[in-house]
N, C-alpha and C positions, 0 to 999 in steps of 0.2 A: 131527802130530795124529792119534793112533790111536784115541782114545776116541770113540765114536759119540755120546755125551751132549754132549760138547763141540763136536763137529762140527755137530749138529743146532741147538744153541744159536746157534752162529756163523751158520749159514745163516738162522735166524729173525731175527737182527739184521740181516743183509744185506737180507732181504726187507722187514723193517720200515723200514729207512731209505730204501729205494726207494718204499715207499707214501707215506711222509711227504713226499719231495721231489717225488714227482709230484703231490701235493696242493698243495704250495707253488707249483710251476710253473703249476698250474691255477688258483690264486688270483691269482698275478700276471697271468695271461692275462685273467682276469675284471676284475681292478681296472684294467688298462690298456685294456680295451674300452670303446667308448662305448655299447655296447647295455646297456639295463638288464636285470637278471634278478631273477626271483622268489627270495626268500630260501627256504631250505630249511625245511620243516616240522619242528617239535620232534621228531616220529617219525623223520624221515629223519636228523637230526643224531644222535639216540639210537642208530638203526641203524649209522651210520658209526662212532660210538664203540664200540659192542660189536665191530665188525668190526676196529677197530684194537687193541682190547684183547686179541684172540686172539693176535696175534703177540707182544705184550708179555708176555702171561702165559706164552707157550710158551717164551720164553728162560729163565724161572725154571723152569718145569716140566721142561725137557729135562735140567737139572742136578739136581733134586730127586727127581722121581718114580722109583720102581723100575722094572726093565726092562719088565715087561708093561704096566703102566699107561702108562709113557713112549712105548713103541712104539705103543700104540693111540691115545694122545692126538695124537701126531705124524701119524699116518695120517688120523684123523677131522679134526683142525684144518687140516692141509695140504689135504685134499680140499675142505672147506668154503671155505676161503679161495680155492682155485684155481677152484672153480666160480662163487663169487660174483664174483671178479675178472674172469674170462672172460666171464661173462654181462653184467656192467655195461659192460665195455669194448668188447666185439664185438658184442653182439646189437643195442642201441639204433640204432647208425650203419647196420648192415646191414639192419635192419627199417625204417629211415626214421623213427624215433621221436626224432630230434634228433641233435646232434652235441656231444660234450663241447667244452668251450671250448679246449683245446689238443690237439686230436686226434693230431697227429703225435707230440708229446711224450709224451702220454698213452699212446698205442699202444707207443711205445718203452719206456716203464717197465713197462707191462702185460705186454709180452713178457718182459722181464727177471724180473719178479714171478712170472710163471707158470712160467718155467723154475726158478726158485729153490724155489717151493713143490712143484713136480714132483720136484726132486731131494730135497727133504725127505721126500716121500711114498715115494720110491724107497729112500732110506737106511734109513727106519723099516721098510719092508716087508722089506728083505734083512737087517736087523739080527738076528743070531742070540742065543739065550740063553747060548750058549757064550762069545761074545765078552763079554757083559755080566759073566758070572761071572768071566772071567779079568781084566778090567779093574778090577773090584771087589776081587779078590784082590790084584792087583798094587798098589793103592793102600793096602790095609790091612796087607798082609805084605810086609815089605821085609828079609828075612834078610841080604841083603849089607850092610845099613846097621846091622844089629844090632838092628833094630826090629821087634818081633812084637806085634801088637795082637790082642786076643781080643773 
């Protein structure tokens, strides 16, 4: 896999699956506990929906956006998701604001998610326009197959 667009898209899929499964594990922990909990407010649910939509949208954006917009979108989206994930996972327990329902599992997933989005940021940051031009030319121009598209 030499195409950076493909690699970034795959990394977003990997991160998204980790986000989703971490939430499933947290829901199982809540459902299995005997403690009652306050349901999330509509604004909290909307906020989490927006946060989940970012990696979902980035899977497509990686494939469809041109180089400059793609690179910038990956750096910004990766940065936002990494900061929010890091804050929500690590700050509340350290500040004494409560404990997530499945802390050990959530911490495990959060570490993997943070590494994945950090790799996304790094890949986008080091992605050069030369590579983007070569991969585009390679996919359009295939003289060895006798196919030349203009």
